[in-house]
C-alpha positions as CSV (number, residue, x, y, z in Angstrom):
1,M,87.5,17.7,3.5
2,L,90.6,15.5,3.1
3,D,88.4,12.7,1.6
4,S,88.3,14.6,-1.7
5,Y,92.2,14.4,-1.9
6,F,92.2,10.6,-1.5
7,P,91.8,9.9,-5.3
8,V,94.8,12.2,-6.0
9,L,96.9,10.5,-3.4
10,L,95.9,7.1,-4.8
11,F,96.8,8.2,-8.3
12,I,100.2,9.4,-7.2
13,L,100.9,6.1,-5.3
14,V,99.8,4.0,-8.3
15,G,101.9,6.1,-10.6
16,L,105.0,5.7,-8.4
17,G,104.3,2.0,-8.1
18,V,104.1,1.6,-11.9
19,G,107.2,3.7,-12.4
20,I,109.4,2.2,-9.6
21,G,108.0,-1.4,-9.5
22,P,109.5,-2.6,-12.8
23,L,112.9,-1.1,-12.0
24,V,113.0,-2.9,-8.6
25,L,111.8,-6.2,-10.1
26,G,114.4,-5.9,-12.9
27,K,117.2,-5.3,-10.4
28,I,116.1,-8.2,-8.3
29,L,115.2,-10.8,-11.0
30,A,117.6,-9.9,-13.9
31,P,121.0,-11.7,-14.2
32,H,123.9,-9.5,-13.3
33,K,127.0,-10.4,-15.2
34,P,129.0,-7.2,-15.9
35,N,132.2,-7.2,-17.9
36,D,134.5,-4.6,-19.4
37,Q,133.0,-4.6,-22.8
38,K,129.4,-4.2,-21.5
39,N,130.5,-1.4,-19.2
40,S,132.5,0.5,-21.8
41,P,130.9,3.7,-23.2
42,Y,129.8,3.6,-26.8
43,E,128.1,6.3,-28.8
44,C,127.4,7.0,-32.5
45,G,129.3,4.2,-34.0
46,F,132.7,4.9,-32.6
47,E,134.5,4.7,-29.2
48,A,133.8,7.6,-26.9
49,F,137.4,8.1,-25.6
50,E,139.5,8.6,-28.7
51,D,141.3,11.5,-30.2
52,A,138.9,14.5,-30.4
53,R,140.2,15.3,-33.9
54,M,139.4,11.9,-35.4
55,K,137.3,11.7,-38.5
56,F,133.8,10.2,-38.2
57,D,131.1,9.4,-40.7
58,V,128.6,12.2,-41.2
59,R,126.2,9.8,-42.9
60,Y,125.1,8.5,-39.5
61,Y,123.8,12.0,-38.6
62,L,122.3,12.5,-42.0
63,V,120.3,9.3,-41.8
64,A,119.2,10.3,-38.3
65,I,118.0,13.7,-39.5
66,L,116.2,12.1,-42.5
67,F,114.5,9.6,-40.1
68,I,113.2,12.5,-38.0
69,L,112.0,14.3,-41.1
70,F,110.0,11.4,-42.3
71,D,108.8,10.5,-38.8
72,L,107.4,14.0,-38.6
73,E,105.6,13.4,-41.8
74,I,103.7,10.5,-40.2
75,T,102.8,12.6,-37.2
76,F,101.1,15.1,-39.6
77,L,99.3,12.3,-41.4
78,F,97.4,10.8,-38.3
79,P,95.5,14.0,-37.3
80,W,94.8,14.7,-41.0
81,A,93.3,11.3,-41.5
82,V,91.1,11.7,-38.5
83,V,89.5,14.9,-39.7
84,L,89.6,14.2,-43.5
85,D,85.8,14.0,-43.8
86,S,85.4,17.6,-42.4
87,L,88.3,19.0,-44.5
88,G,86.8,18.0,-47.8
89,L,88.6,18.1,-51.1
90,Q,90.7,21.2,-50.3
91,G,92.2,19.4,-47.2
92,F,93.0,16.4,-49.4
93,I,94.7,18.5,-52.1
94,V,96.8,20.4,-49.6
95,M,98.0,17.2,-48.0
96,M,98.8,15.7,-51.3
97,I,100.9,18.8,-52.1
98,F,102.7,18.4,-48.8
99,L,103.3,14.7,-49.4
100,G,104.5,15.4,-53.0
101,I,107.1,17.8,-51.7
102,L,108.3,15.2,-49.2
103,V,108.4,12.5,-51.9
104,V,110.5,14.8,-54.2
105,G,112.9,15.4,-51.3
106,F,113.1,11.7,-50.6
107,I,113.8,10.9,-54.3
108,Y,116.5,13.6,-54.3
109,E,118.2,12.2,-51.2
110,W,118.0,8.7,-52.7
111,K,119.5,9.8,-56.0
112,K,122.3,11.7,-54.2
113,G,123.2,8.4,-52.2
114,A,122.4,9.8,-48.8
115,L,120.6,6.6,-47.9
116,D,123.4,4.2,-49.0
117,W,125.4,2.7,-46.2
118,E,128.7,1.4,-47.3
């Protein structure tokens, strides 16, 4: 009866080996030369331990949100492209409307200067 669980156990062991093996090899084989600058925390374009009331550039977050928006567009395009033959003309028109709305939004953001990094 336990013979039927052997493939599951083997799958778990291979999964652990693939997950832990590269970490152990990296720790053993990688050069280890720490210094203060490498070990200092850094996040979002400014030092992490400064005044909490300091001004920061909001454009970083705006570009990140725009990246997520247009990245989601691509995730909708792949499944659509796979089933395009079965959707027919109506599916094509609906996707072109969707892409048109996104292009209008992209042009608006471009004209407003949201993508300019100075």
